SERO-4910 file (N, C-alpha, C, O; in steps of 0.05 Angstrom, whole numbers):
BEGIN
 pado doro    nc1    nc2    nc3   cac1   cac2   cac3    cc1    cc2    cc3    oc1    oc2    oc3
  Met    A   1187    371   -134   1166    388   -122   1147    371   -106   1139    349   -114
  Thr    A   1140    381    -82   1121    367    -66   1093    376    -71   1089    397    -84
  Asp    A   1073    362    -61   1045    368    -66   1031    381    -42   1008    387    -44
  Asn    A   1046    385    -20   1032    394      4   1039    423     12   1031    432     33
  Lys    A   1052    437     -6   1059    464      2   1054    483    -22   1066    479    -44
  Leu    A   1037    503    -18   1032    523    -38   1051    546    -34   1054    556    -12
  Glu    A   1065    553    -56   1085    574    -53   1086    590    -78   1088    579   -100
  Gln    A   1086    616    -76   1088    634    -99   1117    636   -107   1134    641    -91
  Ile    A   1122    633   -133   1150    634   -142   1159    663   -145   1142    681   -147
  Pro    A   1185    669   -144   1195    696   -147   1190    707   -175   1189    692   -194
  Leu    A   1186    733   -176   1181    747   -201   1203    768   -205   1208    784   -188
  Ser    A   1216    767   -228   1240    784   -233   1237    797   -260   1219    792   -276
  Ile    A   1256    816   -266   1256    832   -290   1282    829   -305   1303    828   -294
  Leu    A   1279    827   -332   1302    828   -350   1300    854   -366   1279    860   -377
  Asp    A   1322    870   -366   1322    896   -379   1345    897   -399   1367    888   -393
  Leu    A   1340    910   -422   1361    914   -442   1369    943   -444   1383    951   -463
  Ala    A   1360    960   -425   1365    989   -427   1359    999   -455   1376   1009   -469
  Ser    A   1333    997   -462   1324   1002   -489   1329   1032   -497   1322   1050   -482
  Ile    A   1340   1035   -520   1343   1062   -532   1319   1066   -550   1315   1051   -570
  Arg    A   1303   1085   -544   1278   1089   -559   1282   1107   -583   1300   1125   -583
  Glu    A   1266   1103   -603   1266   1121   -626   1262   1150   -617   1242   1156   -603
  Gly    A   1280   1168   -625   1277   1196   -617   1291   1203   -591   1292   1226   -583
  Phe    A   1303   1183   -578   1318   1188   -553   1346   1176   -554   1353   1164   -575
  Asn    A   1361   1178   -533   1389   1169   -534   1396   1151   -510   1378   1144   -494
  Glu    A   1422   1145   -508   1431   1126   -487   1427   1138   -459   1421   1123   -441
  Thr    A   1431   1164   -456   1427   1176   -430   1398   1172   -420   1394   1165   -397
  Asp    A   1379   1175   -438   1351   1170   -432   1347   1141   -424   1332   1135   -406
  Ala    A   1360   1123   -439   1357   1094   -433   1366   1087   -405   1353   1073   -390
  Phe    A   1389   1099   -397   1400   1093   -370   1382   1105   -349   1378   1093   -328
  His    A   1372   1129   -354   1353   1141   -335   1328   1124   -331   1319   1121   -309
  Asn    A   1318   1114   -353   1294   1097   -352   1299   1071   -337   1282   1062   -321
  Ser    A   1323   1059   -341   1329   1035   -326   1332   1040   -296   1324   1024   -280
  Lys    A   1344   1063   -290   1346   1071   -261   1318   1074   -249   1313   1064   -227
  Ser    A   1300   1087   -263   1273   1091   -252   1259   1064   -249   1244   1059   -230
  Leu    A   1263   1046   -269   1249   1020   -268   1259   1003   -246   1243    989   -233
  Ile    A   1285   1002   -241   1295    985   -220   1287    996   -192   1282    980   -174
  Gln    A   1285   1022   -190   1276   1033   -165   1247   1026   -160   1239   1020   -137
  Phe    A   1231   1027   -181   1203   1018   -179   1202    988   -172   1187    980   -154
  Ala    A   1219    972   -185   1219    943   -180   1226    937   -151   1214    919   -139
  Glu    A   1245    951   -140   1253    947   -112   1230    954    -93   1224    939    -75
  Lys    A   1218    977    -98   1196    986    -81   1172    967    -83   1159    963    -63
  Thr    A   1167    957   -106   1144    940   -111   1147    912   -100   1128    899    -92
  Gly    A   1172    902   -100   1177    875    -89   1186    854   -109   1184    830   -103
  Phe    A   1196    863   -132   1208    843   -151   1233    831   -138   1246    844   -122
  His    A   1239    807   -146   1260    792   -133   1288    801   -142   1306    806   -126
  Arg    A   1292    802   -169   1318    810   -180   1314    826   -206   1293    825   -218
  Tyr    A   1336    839   -214   1335    856   -238   1360    850   -254   1382    857   -244
  Trp    A   1357    838   -277   1381    831   -293   1382    848   -319   1362    857   -329
  Val    A   1406    853   -328   1411    866   -353   1428    848   -370   1444    832   -360
  Ala    A   1425    850   -397   1438    831   -415   1459    845   -433   1456    868   -441
  Glu    A   1480    830   -438   1502    840   -456   1494    836   -485   1489    814   -495
  His    A   1493    858   -500   1491    858   -529   1509    879   -540   1517    898   -526
  His    A   1517    876   -565   1536    895   -577   1526    904   -605   1515    887   -620
  Gly    A   1530    929   -611   1525    939   -638   1495    940   -646   1489    941   -670
  Ile    A   1477    939   -627   1448    940   -633   1438    968   -625   1439    975   -602
  Pro    A   1427    983   -645   1419   1011   -639   1399   1014   -617   1396   1036   -606
  Gly    A   1384    993   -611   1363    995   -591   1370    985   -564   1353    985   -546
  Val    A   1396    977   -560   1404    965   -534   1429    979   -523   1449    981   -537
  Ala    A   1427    989   -498   1449   1005   -487   1464    990   -465   1479   1002   -450
  Ser    A   1459    964   -462   1471    949   -440   1496    934   -448   1502    912   -437
  Ser    A   1512    945   -466   1536    932   -476   1558    929   -454   1570    908   -451
  Ala    A   1562    951   -439   1581    950   -417   1566    941   -392   1560    956   -374
  Thr    A   1560    915   -391   1540    904   -373   1548    908   -344   1532    916   -327
  Ala    A   1573    902   -337   1582    905   -309   1580    934   -300   1573    939   -277
  Val    A   1587    953   -318   1585    981   -310   1557    989   -305   1551   1003   -285
  Leu    A   1538    980   -322   1510    986   -318   1499    973   -292   1484    986   -278
  Ile    A   1508    949   -286   1499    936   -261   1508    953   -237   1493    956   -218
  Gly    A   1533    963   -238   1542    980   -216   1526   1005   -213   1520   1013   -191
  Phe    A   1519   1017   -236   1502   1041   -235   1475   1036   -223   1465   1051   -206
  Leu    A   1462   1014   -231   1436   1007   -221   1437    999   -191   1419   1007   -176
  Ala    A   1457    984   -183   1460    977   -155   1464   1001   -137   1456   1002   -115
  Ser    A   1478   1021   -148   1484   1045   -132   1459   1062   -127   1459   1078   -109
  His    A   1438   1057   -143   1413   1073   -139   1392   1056   -126   1368   1065   -126
  Thr    A   1399   1033   -115   1380   1016   -100   1393   1007    -75   1417   1012    -70
  Glu    A   1378    993    -58   1389    985    -32   1389    955    -27   1406    945    -13
  Lys    A   1369    941    -38   1368    912    -30   1361    893    -53   1367    869    -50
  Ile    A   1350    902    -75   1343    884    -96   1368    872   -108   1388    885   -111
  Arg    A   1366    846   -116   1388    833   -129   1391    844   -157   1372    849   -171
  Val    A   1416    849   -165   1422    860   -192   1443    842   -205   1462    834   -192
  Gly    A   1439    837   -231   1459    819   -243   1457    819   -273   1443    835   -286
  Ser    A   1471    800   -285   1473    798   -314   1455    775   -324   1456    753   -314
  Gly    A   1441    781   -345   1424    761   -357   1428    759   -387   1409    761   -402
  Gly    A   1453    755   -397   1476    750   -381   1501    763   -393   1500    778   -412
  Ile    A   1523    757   -380   1550    762   -392   1556    740   -412   1554    717   -406
  Met    A   1563    749   -436   1570    730   -457   1599    722   -454   1617    735   -465
  Leu    A   1604    701   -439   1631    694   -430   1652    691   -452   1675    699   -448
  Pro    A   1645    679   -475   1666    677   -496   1677    703   -506   1698    704   -519
  Asn    A   1663    725   -500   1673    752   -508   1695    761   -490   1709    781   -496
  His    A   1700    748   -467   1717    759   -446   1736    739   -434   1732    715   -437
  Ser    A   1757    749   -422   1774    733   -405   1759    727   -379   1749    746   -367
  Pro    A   1758    702   -371   1745    696   -345   1757    712   -322   1742    719   -303
  Leu    A   1782    717   -322   1795    733   -300   1784    761   -299   1779    772   -278
  Val    A   1781    773   -323   1770    801   -323   1742    801   -312   1735    819   -296
  Ile    A   1725    782   -320   1698    781   -310   1698    776   -279   1682    788   -265
  Ala    A   1716    759   -270   1718    754   -241   1725    779   -226   1714    785   -205
  Glu    A   1744    795   -237   1751    820   -224   1728    840   -224   1724    854   -205
  Gln    A   1714    842   -247   1692    860   -249   1670    853   -228   1660    871   -214
  Phe    A   1662    828   -228   1640    820   -210   1650    816   -181   1634    818   -163
  Gly    A   1675    812   -178   1687    813   -151   1685    841   -140   1679    845   -116
  Thr    A   1691    860   -157   1689    889   -149   1660    896   -142   1655    908   -122
  Leu    A   1641    888   -160   1613    894   -155   1603    881   -129   1589    894   -113
  Thr    A   1611    856   -124   1603    842   -100   1615    855    -75   1602    855    -54
  Thr    A   1639    865    -77   1652    878    -54   1637    904    -48   1634    912    -25
  Met    A   1628    918    -69   1614    943    -65   1585    939    -56   1575    954    -39
  Tyr    A   1573    918    -66   1544    912    -60   1541    883    -51   1529    867    -65
  Pro    A   1551    877    -27   1552    849    -19   1524    837    -17   1505    849     -7
  Gly    A   1522    811    -26   1498    796    -24   1476    804    -44   1453    796    -41
  Arg    A   1484    820    -64   1463    830    -83   1470    824   -112   1453    829   -129
  Ile    A   1493    815   -118   1502    813   -146   1500    784   -157   1510    765   -144
  Asp    A   1488    780   -180   1486    755   -194   1503    756   -219   1505    777   -232
  Leu    A   1514    733   -226   1530    731   -251   1518    709   -269   1525    686   -266
  Gly    A   1500    717   -287   1489    699   -306   1507    698   -331   1517    719   -339
  Leu    A   1511    674   -342   1531    670   -364   1518    657   -388   1502    638   -386
  Gly    A   1524    668   -411   1516    656   -437   1540    651   -454   1562    661   -449
  Arg    A   1535    635   -475   1558    628   -493   1555    639   -521   1573    635   -537
  Ala    A   1534    654   -527   1531    667   -553   1546    694   -552   1551    704   -530
  Pro    A   1553    705   -575   1568    731   -575   1550    755   -568   1560    775   -560
  Gly    A   1524    752   -572   1506    775   -567   1508    796   -588   1503    820   -583
  Thr    A   1517    789   -612   1520    808   -633   1524    794   -660   1521    769   -662
  Asp    A   1530    809   -681   1535    797   -707   1564    788   -710   1581    794   -693
  Phe    A   1570    774   -731   1597    762   -735   1619    784   -736   1640    781   -724
  Lys    A   1613    805   -751   1633    826   -754   1640    839   -728   1663    844   -721
  Thr    A   1619    845   -712   1623    858   -686   1637    838   -667   1654    846   -650
  Ala    A   1630    813   -669   1643    793   -652   1673    792   -657   1689    789   -639
  Arg    A   1681    795   -682   1710    796   -689   1723    821   -676   1745    820   -666
  Ala    A   1708    843   -676   1719    868   -664   1722    865   -634   1738    879   -622
  Leu    A   1707    847   -622   1709    842   -594   1734    824   -587   1740    818   -564
  Arg    A   1748    816   -609   1771    799   -606   1765    772   -593   1781    760   -578
  Arg    A   1741    762   -599   1732    736   -590   1743    715   -608   1745    719   -632
  Asp    A   1750    692   -596   1760    669   -612   1736    656   -625   1720    642   -612
  Leu    A   1732    661   -651   1709    651   -665   1711    621   -673   1692    610   -684
  His    A   1734    610   -667   1738    581   -674   1744    565   -649   1758    544   -651
  Glu    A   1733    573   -626   1738    559   -602   1726    531   -603   1706    526   -617
  Thr    A   1737    513   -587   1726    486   -587   1701    484   -569   1695    503   -555
  Val    A   1688    461   -571   1664    457   -555   1670    459   -525   1653    467   -509
  Glu    A   1694    450   -518   1702    449   -490   1708    476   -478   1711    479   -454
  Ala    A   1712    496   -495   1722    522   -486   1703    535   -466   1711    545   -446
  Phe    A   1677    535   -472   1658    548   -454   1656    534   -427   1658    548   -407
  Pro    A   1652    508   -426   1652    495   -399   1678    501   -384   1677    506   -360
  Asn    A   1701    500   -398   1726    505   -384   1728    534   -373   1739    539   -352
  Ser    A   1716    553   -389   1716    580   -380   1698    584   -355   1704    600   -338
  Val    A   1675    570   -355   1658    571   -331   1672    560   -307   1670    572   -285
  Ile    A   1686    538   -310   1701    527   -287   1723    546   -278   1727    551   -254
  Glu    A   1738    557   -297   1759    577   -291   1747    600   -275   1759    609   -255
  Leu    A   1725    611   -285   1713    634   -272   1704    627   -244   1709    643   -225
  Gly    A   1692    604   -240   1684    596   -213   1708    593   -195   1706    599   -171
  Asn    A   1730    583   -206   1754    580   -189   1764    607   -179   1774    608   -156
  Tyr    A   1762    628   -195   1771    654   -186   1756    664   -162   1766    680   -147
  Phe    A   1731    655   -159   1715    664   -136   1719    646   -112   1707    651    -90
  Ser    A   1735    625   -115   1740    607    -92   1763    618    -75   1775    638    -82
  Asp    A   1768    606    -53   1790    614    -35   1817    608    -47   1836    621    -42
  Glu    A   1818    587    -64   1844    577    -74   1852    591   -100   1876    588   -108
  Gly    A   1834    605   -114   1841    616   -140   1842    596   -162   1833    573   -158
  Asn    A   1855    603   -184   1856    585   -207   1886    581   -215   1898    599   -227
  Asn    A   1897    558   -208   1925    552   -215   1944    573   -205   1962    581   -220
  Gly    A   1940    583   -181   1958    603   -170   1952    631   -179   1967    649   -172
  Ile    A   1931    635   -194   1923    662   -203   1898    670   -188   1880    654   -185
  Phe    A   1898    695   -178   1876    704   -161   1863    729   -172   1876    747   -183
  Ala    A   1836    729   -170   1821    754   -176   1819    771   -151   1808    762   -131
  Ile    A   1829    795   -153   1828    813   -130   1817    840   -140   1830    855   -154
  Pro    A   1792    847   -131   1773    832   -115   1761    808   -130   1761    807   -155
  Gly    A   1751    789   -115   1739    765   -127   1745    741   -110   1727    724   -105
  Arg    A   1770    738   -102   1778    714    -87   1761    710    -62   1759    728    -45
  Gly    A   1749    686    -59   1735    679    -35   1707    691    -33   1693    687    -13
  Leu    A   1697    704    -54   1671    717    -53   1648    699    -61   1625    704    -55
  His    A   1655    677    -76   1634    658    -84   1610    671    -97   1587    666    -89
  Val    A   1615    689   -116   1594    702   -130   1576    682   -143   1586    664   -157
  Pro    A   1550    683   -139   1532    663   -150   1531    663   -181   1528    684   -193
  Leu    A   1535    639   -193   1535    636   -222   1509    623   -231   1497    607   -217
  Tyr    A   1499    632   -254   1476    621   -267   1483    616   -296   1497    632   -308
  Leu    A   1473    594   -307   1477    589   -336   1452    595   -351   1430    588   -343
  Leu    A   1455    610   -373   1433    619   -390   1434    604   -416   1456    597   -425
  Gly    A   1411    600   -428   1412    587   -454   1385    588   -469   1364    595   -457
  Ser    A   1386    582   -495   1362    581   -511   1361    554   -526   1346    551   -545
  Ser    A   1376    534   -516   1377    508   -527   1382    488   -505   1383    495   -481
  Thr    A   1385    462   -512   1390    442   -492   1419    441   -482   1425    429   -462
  Tyr    A   1437    454   -497   1466    452   -490   1471    463   -462   1482    449   -445
  Ser    A   1462    488   -457   1467    500   -431   1451    486   -409   1460    486   -386
  Ala    A   1428    475   -416   1412    460   -396   1428    436   -386   1429    432   -362
  Lys    A   1440    421   -404   1456    398   -396   1481    406   -381   1489    393   -362
  Leu    A   1493    429   -389   1517    438   -375   1510    447   -347   1525    441   -328
  Ala    A   1488    462   -344   1479    471   -318   1473    448   -300   1480    448   -276
  Ala    A   1461    427   -311   1455    403   -295   1481    389   -286   1483    381   -263
  Lys    A   1501    387   -304   1526    375   -298   1541    390   -276   1553    377   -258
  Phe    A   1540    416   -277   1555    433   -257   1539    438   -232   1550    449   -213
  Gly    A   1513    431   -232   1497    436   -208   1491    465   -204   1491    475   -181
  Leu    A   1486    480   -226   1481    509   -225   1452    515   -232   1439    499   -245
  Pro    A   1443    538   -223   1416    547   -233   1416    551   -263   1437    559   -274
  Phe    A   1394    547   -275   1391    549   -304   1368    568   -312   1347    565   -301
  Ala    A   1373    586   -331   1353    604   -340   1349    601   -370   1369    603   -385
  Phe    A   1325    595   -379   1319    591   -408   1306    616   -420   1288    627   -408
  Ala    A   1316    624   -444   1306    648   -457   1282    642   -475   1284    643   -499
  Ala    A   1259    637   -462   1235    631   -477   1223    655   -490   1205    653   -507
  His    A   1232    679   -483   1220    703   -494   1228    708   -523   1214    723   -537
  Phe    A   1249    694   -532   1255    697   -561   1262    670   -574   1265    668   -598
  Ala    A   1265    649   -558   1273    623   -569   1256    601   -555   1267    586   -538
  Pro    A   1231    599   -562   1213    581   -546   1214    552   -553   1205    535   -538
  Asn    A   1226    545   -576   1222    518   -587   1232    495   -568   1220    474   -567
  Glu    A   1254    500   -555   1266    479   -539   1261    481   -509   1274    468   -493
  Leu    A   1242    498   -502   1237    503   -473   1231    477   -458   1244    471   -438
  Gly    A   1212    462   -467   1204    437   -453   1227    417   -452   1232    405   -431
  Asn    A   1240    413   -474   1263    394   -474   1285    403   -456   1297    387   -441
  Ala    A   1292    429   -456   1314    439   -440   1308    436   -410   1325    427   -395
  Leu    A   1283    442   -402   1277    440   -374   1276    411   -365   1285    404   -343
  Glu    A   1267    393   -382   1266    364   -375   1295    353   -372   1301    339   -353
  Leu    A   1312    360   -391   1340    351   -389   1354    362   -365   1368    348   -351
  Tyr    A   1349    388   -359   1362    400   -336   1353    386   -310   1369    380   -293
  Arg    A   1327    381   -307   1317    370   -283   1324    340   -280   1330    331   -257
  Thr    A   1324    325   -301   1329    296   -299   1359    290   -297   1367    270   -285
  Arg    A   1376    308   -308   1405    303   -307   1419    318   -285   1443    316   -282
  Phe    A   1404    333   -269   1417    351   -249   1434    335   -229   1425    315   -218
  Glu    A   1458    344   -224   1476    333   -205   1480    352   -182   1490    374   -186
  Pro    A   1472    345   -157   1476    364   -135   1505    373   -132   1523    359   -138
  Ser    A   1508    398   -123   1534    410   -120   1535    425    -94   1516    425    -78
  Asn    A   1558    437    -88   1560    453    -64   1545    480    -67   1544    496    -48
  Ile    A   1533    484    -91   1517    508    -95   1487    502    -93   1472    517    -80
  Leu    A   1478    480   -104   1450    472   -104   1447    443    -97   1462    425   -107
  Asp    A   1427    437    -81   1420    409    -75   1400    398    -96   1400    373   -100
  Glu    A   1385    415   -108   1365    407   -127   1363    428   -149   1372    450   -145
  Pro    A   1352    421   -172   1352    440   -195   1336    465   -189   1316    464   -174
  Tyr    A   1345    487   -200   1330    512   -198   1328    523   -226   1347    534   -238
  Ala    A   1304    521   -237   1299    528   -265   1284    555   -267   1263    559   -255
  Met    A   1296    574   -281   1285    600   -286   1277    602   -315   1291    591   -333
  Val    A   1255    616   -321   1246    619   -349   1241    649   -354   1228    662   -337
  Thr    A   1251    659   -376   1245    686   -384   1224    687   -406   1226    673   -426
  Val    A   1203    703   -401   1182    708   -420   1180    738   -424   1195    753   -411
  Ser    A   1161    747   -440   1156    776   -443   1127    782   -437   1110    765   -440
  Ser    A   1122    807   -431   1094    815   -425   1089    843   -434   1107    860   -435
  Val    A   1064    848   -442   1054    874   -448   1026    875   -436   1007    865   -448
  Leu    A   1023    887   -413    997    890   -400    987    919   -400   1003    937   -398
  Ser    A    961    922   -404    949    948   -402    920    945   -393    912    923   -386
  Asp    A    906    967   -392    878    966   -381    860    950   -400    840    938   -390
  Thr    A    866    950   -426    849    935   -445    866    918   -463    890    924   -467
  Val    A    855    898   -474    869    881   -493    877    897   -517    899    893   -528
  Glu    A    859    914   -526    865    930   -550    889    948   -546    906    951   -563
  Glu    A    891    961   -523    913    979   -517    939    963   -515    960    971   -525
  Ala    A    938    939   -503    961    922   -500    971    914   -528    995    914   -533
  Asn    A    953    906   -545    961    898   -572    974    921   -587    994    917   -602
  Phe    A    965    945   -583    977    969   -595   1005    973   -584   1024    977   -600
  Leu    A   1008    972   -558   1035    976   -546   1055    954   -555   1079    959   -557
  Ala    A   1045    930   -559   1062    908   -566   1075    911   -594   1094    898   -600
  Thr    A   1064    928   -610   1075    932   -637   1103    943   -636   1119    939   -655
  Ser    A   1111    957   -615   1138    967   -613   1158    944   -612   1178    944   -627
  Gly    A   1153    924   -595   1170    901   -593   1170    884   -619   1190    874   -627
  His    A   1147    882   -631   1144    867   -656   1160    880   -678   1174    866   -693
  Leu    A   1158    906   -680   1174    920   -701   1204    918   -696   1219    915   -714
  Ser    A   1211    920   -671   1240    918   -664   1251    891   -672   1273    889   -684
  Phe    A   1236    869   -666   1245    842   -673   1244    839   -704   1262    825   -715
  Leu    A   1224    850   -716   1222    848   -745   1246    862   -759   1257    850   -778
  Asn    A   1253    885   -750   1276    900   -761   1302    884   -757   1319    884   -774
  Leu    A   1304    871   -734   1328    855   -728   1330    831   -747   1351    825   -757
  Thr    A   1307    818   -751   1308    795   -769   1312    803   -798   1322    787   -814
  Arg    A   1305    827   -805   1310    837   -832   1339    847   -836   1347    855   -857
  Gly    A   1355    845   -814   1383    854   -815   1387    884   -813   1408    894   -820
  Lys    A   1366    898   -804   1367    927   -802   1357    935   -774   1336    948   -772
  Pro    A   1372    929   -753   1363    935   -726   1361    966   -722   1376    981   -733
  Thr    A   1341    974   -706   1336   1002   -701   1331   1007   -672   1328    988   -656
  Pro    A   1331   1032   -663   1321   1038   -636   1293   1028   -634   1279   1023   -654
  Leu    A   1284   1025   -609   1257   1014   -604   1236   1033   -617   1234   1056   -609
  Pro    A   1220   1023   -636   1202   1040   -651   1178   1048   -634   1171   1035   -614
  Arg    A   1165   1070   -642   1140   1078   -630   1119   1057   -639   1121   1045   -661
  Pro    A   1098   1053   -623   1077   1034   -631   1061   1045   -655   1060   1069   -659
  Val    A   1050   1027   -671   1035   1035   -695   1007   1023   -694   1002   1003   -681
  Ala    A    989   1037   -707    961   1029   -707    956   1004   -724    938    988   -718
  Asn    A    971   1001   -746    965    979   -765    992    967   -774   1003    974   -795
  Ile    A   1002    948   -758   1027    935   -764   1025    917   -789   1045    910   -801
  Asp    A   1000    909   -796    997    891   -819   1005    905   -845   1009    891   -865
  Gln    A   1007    931   -845   1016    945   -868   1047    945   -871   1058    953   -891
  Ile    A   1060    934   -850   1090    935   -849   1102    908   -853   1121    905   -868
  Trp    A   1090    887   -841   1102    860   -844   1086    844   -864   1062    848   -868
  Ser    A   1099    824   -876   1085    806   -893   1072    784   -877   1077    782   -853
  Glu    A   1054    769   -889   1040    748   -874   1060    727   -864   1057    716   -842
  Tyr    A   1080    721   -881   1101    702   -872   1116    712   -848   1120    698   -829
  Glu    A   1125    738   -850   1140    750   -827   1122    750   -802   1132    745   -780
  Lys    A   1097    757   -805   1079    758   -782   1077    730   -769   1081    728   -744
  Asn    A   1072    710   -784   1069    683   -773   1095    673   -760   1095    661   -738
  Ala    A   1118    678   -773   1144    669   -762   1150    684   -737   1160    672   -717
  Leu    A   1145    710   -736   1152    726   -713   1134    719   -689   1144    716   -667
  Leu    A   1108    716   -694   1090    710   -672   1095    682   -661   1091    677   -637
  His    A   1105    664   -678   1113    638   -668   1138    640   -650   1139    628   -629
  Gln    A   1157    656   -659   1182    660   -644   1176    674   -617   1190    669   -597
  Leu    A   1156    691   -617   1150    707   -593   1124    697   -579   1110    712   -567
  Arg    A   1119    671   -582   1094    661   -572   1092    661   -541   1070    658   -531
  Tyr    A   1114    663   -527   1112    666   -498   1114    696   -491   1127    703   -471
  Ser    A   1100    712   -507   1095    740   -500   1066    742   -490   1047    734   -505
  Phe    A   1062    751   -466   1036    752   -454   1025    780   -456   1034    798   -443
  Ile    A   1005    783   -474    996    809   -483    966    811   -477    950    794   -486
  Gly    A    958    832   -462    929    836   -457    924    851   -431    942    863   -420
  Asp    A    899    849   -422    893    860   -396    899    840   -374    908    818   -380
  Lys    A    894    847   -349    902    830   -327    888    803   -328    900    782   -323
  Lys    A    862    803   -335    847    778   -336    858    758   -356    862    735   -351
  Lys    A    863    768   -380    873    751   -402    901    741   -395    907    717   -398
  Val    A    919    759   -386    947    751   -381    948    731   -357    963    712   -357
  Ala    A    931    736   -336    931    718   -313    923    690   -322    935    670   -312
  Thr    A    903    688   -339    895    661   -348    917    647   -364    922    624   -360
  Glu    A    929    662   -383    950    650   -399    975    643   -383    987    623   -388
  Leu    A    982    660   -364   1005    654   -347   1000    630   -330   1018    614   -326
  Glu    A    976    627   -320    970    603   -304    974    578   -320    985    558   -310
  Gln    A    965    578   -345    969    555   -362    998    549   -367   1008    526   -367
  Phe    A   1013    571   -372   1042    568   -376   1056    557   -352   1073    539   -354
  Met    A   1050    567   -328   1063    558   -304   1056    529   -297   1073    514   -288
  Gln    A   1032    522   -303   1024    494   -298   1040    475   -317   1047    453   -309
  Ala    A   1044    484   -341   1057    467   -361   1087    464   -355   1098    442   -359
  Tyr    A   1100    485   -347   1130    485   -345   1141    487   -316   1164    479   -311
  Gln    A   1125    496   -298   1132    497   -269   1160    508   -264   1176    494   -251
  Pro    A   1166    532   -273   1192    543   -266   1194    551   -237   1173    555   -224
  Asp    A   1218    551   -227   1222    560   -199   1223    590   -196   1220    601   -174
  Glu    A   1226    603   -219   1226    633   -219   1219    642   -247   1227    630   -267
  Leu    A   1203    664   -249   1196    675   -274   1209    702   -277   1207    720   -260
  Ile    A   1224    705   -300   1237    731   -306   1222    743   -330   1216    728   -350
  Val    A   1215    768   -329   1198    780   -350   1212    804   -363   1221    822   -349
  Ser    A   1213    803   -389   1223    825   -405   1199    839   -418   1178    827   -422
  Ser    A   1203    865   -424   1180    880   -436   1191    901   -455   1207    918   -447
  Asn    A   1181    901   -480   1189    922   -499   1165    941   -504   1150    937   -523
  Ile    A   1162    960   -486   1141    980   -488   1155   1007   -491   1174   1014   -476
  Tyr    A   1146   1023   -511   1160   1048   -518   1159   1068   -495   1180   1080   -489
  Asp    A   1136   1073   -484   1133   1094   -464   1142   1083   -437   1131   1063   -428
  Pro    A   1162   1095   -424   1172   1084   -398   1151   1083   -376   1151   1064   -360
  Ser    A   1132   1102   -376   1111   1101   -355   1092   1078   -360   1082   1065   -341
  Leu    A   1086   1072   -386   1069   1049   -392   1083   1023   -388   1071   1002   -381
  Lys    A   1109   1023   -392   1125    999   -386   1125    993   -356   1122    970   -348
  Gln    A   1127   1013   -340   1126   1009   -311   1098   1000   -303   1095    983   -286
  Lys    A   1077   1011   -316   1050   1003   -310   1046    973   -317   1033    959   -302
  Asn    A   1058    964   -339   1057    936   -346   1068    919   -323   1056    898   -316
  Tyr    A   1090    927   -311   1102    911   -289   1085    913   -264   1083    895   -248
  Gln    A   1072    937   -260   1055    940   -237   1031    921   -239   1024    907   -220
  Leu    A   1019    919   -263    996    901   -267   1005    872   -264    990    856   -253
  Leu    A   1029    866   -274   1039    839   -272   1043    831   -242   1036    809   -234
  His    A   1054    850   -227   1058    845   -199   1032    842   -184   1030    826   -165
  Glu    A   1012    857   -192    985    854   -180    974    826   -185    961    814   -167
  Ile    A    979    815   -209    970    787   -214    983    768   -194    971    751   -183
  Trp    A   1009    773   -190   1024    756   -171   1013    758   -143   1009    738   -129
  Glu    A   1008    783   -134    998    787   -107    970    776   -103    963    764    -83
  Glu    A    953    779   -123    926    768   -122    926    737   -121    910    725   -108
  Thr    A    945    726   -136    948    697   -136    958    687   -109    949    667    -99
  Arg    A    977    702    -98    988    695    -72    967    694    -50    968    678    -32
  Gly    A    947    712    -53    927    714    -32    904    695    -34    886    695    -17
  Gln    A    904    678    -55    882    659    -59    893    631    -61    902    623    -83
  Asp    A    893    617    -39    907    591    -38    899    572    -60    916    557    -71
  Lys    A    873    572    -68    864    553    -88    870    561   -117    865    546   -135
  Thr    A    881    585   -120    886    594   -148    916    600   -152    923    616   -169
  His    A    933    588   -136    962    591   -141    968    579   -168    954    561   -178
  Phe    A    990    588   -180    997    579   -207   1002    549   -207    993    535   -225
  Tyr    A   1015    538   -186   1018    509   -185   1026    501   -157   1035    518   -141
  Thr    A   1022    476   -151   1029    466   -125   1058    457   -126   1067    443   -144
  Lys    A   1073    466   -106   1102    461   -106   1110    446    -82   1134    440    -78
***
């Protein structure tokens, strides 16, 4: 990063197509469609959805299908996976799916890749995933997938559609493993700080120091995912945030549920140990009014200097979730307009 150019970094959204308590999957897809249309109109850079399976509160299991649905209801915003859990799939199948999407929506589709199953062990077996794959299997699958998007194909096998489309790949992770792999392959890297904050600093340092230029990137491109709950007052934001806290709490208790309604006194539900553990795990959740969140985000950006910020939000009411992103975007625009208060010098 240079010191003579002030530049606002891109702001993007991660969505899980949340299924709310009292509603169903149809409602979840409708809400995601409305949110991405808002995001495009407002000026967010990209909109990603993530692959999960068997979780009552998440409707984005058929990730490529959902990406196609969202892309069909927008015109220019980038749409992609944050991410596809590659060990669940044949690389050729993913190449064909994203080759098809890129053919339908050229210049707009991203393919983010993760190596976790995105589910529990039992469901992972039902996905017919090789649960005993070697350490080399994931890197080899990434290489194979990239080959399918090249002009030459992979060992005489071609993805049609897919061949020659050079669909952009991103590696996702919550540890240093994917950071080192992204550096080795010269790919963009996205770290999941919204639920796994402990290795954020180490992962970004390893990615940046070990990065090897490729025909995709000349220099590292580090993306970080955090979460936000913004409202007009800190008190209202704290109330709205209880939906996400309860959802994560239920997941850690082994009893995942649809996204719960917010509650007035969550201390009656979790133990002191659960509260401390959960708030530590979710410490990169920015909760409050615009003033509070802007201050905390500035500190975060100064500390980690990501090239792009991706924001997830677990708010029960879709209109309030959209308002959260509106307030977040206002922080970005206000920062952009004040040269001396940019998040950091780049």
